[in-house]
Steps between C-alpha positions, in 0.01 A plus 500: 500500500551620853177507707654629820458843652737649751418798722743721307337420165278758332182326379202606292174310524233544237147379580301376199142375475403181312469698177861617531407861583742679732306578819776653713877498548725523802875547540708453811768306683556330836329171418638155582268304273293540183192432713578794731541734203171384342310541827637854546402595146149358536438655841622838373305490173240769463330338201491129586152434646495126418637214707878453477444164325330682211817677388824414324812666641806576291795534733806666347820506699649823364831435674583173320270560202286189535124465505226239525124480520322366807155426631379427853350153541207395717733456798639855470841393369659643187536277197717587206322500163653351189602754243299486177687362199552740210 
């Protein structure tokens, strides 16, 4: 899996609460890191009133067709989440 984002990549970020409910979604490009993309999505979210650490972010790189789930830790850094086993 490729966890890199380049400025030319088109990315979609979905913001989910702890129950897995989709709270908001954002799509854009121009980001150098996954963290930059997550911060832009959170700051632009109209329906995300909780602290950024209370959400799970699914970041899909639409350009290279990869995705992963992330959460912000207590030090405001993104941490990748393990994918659930089927």
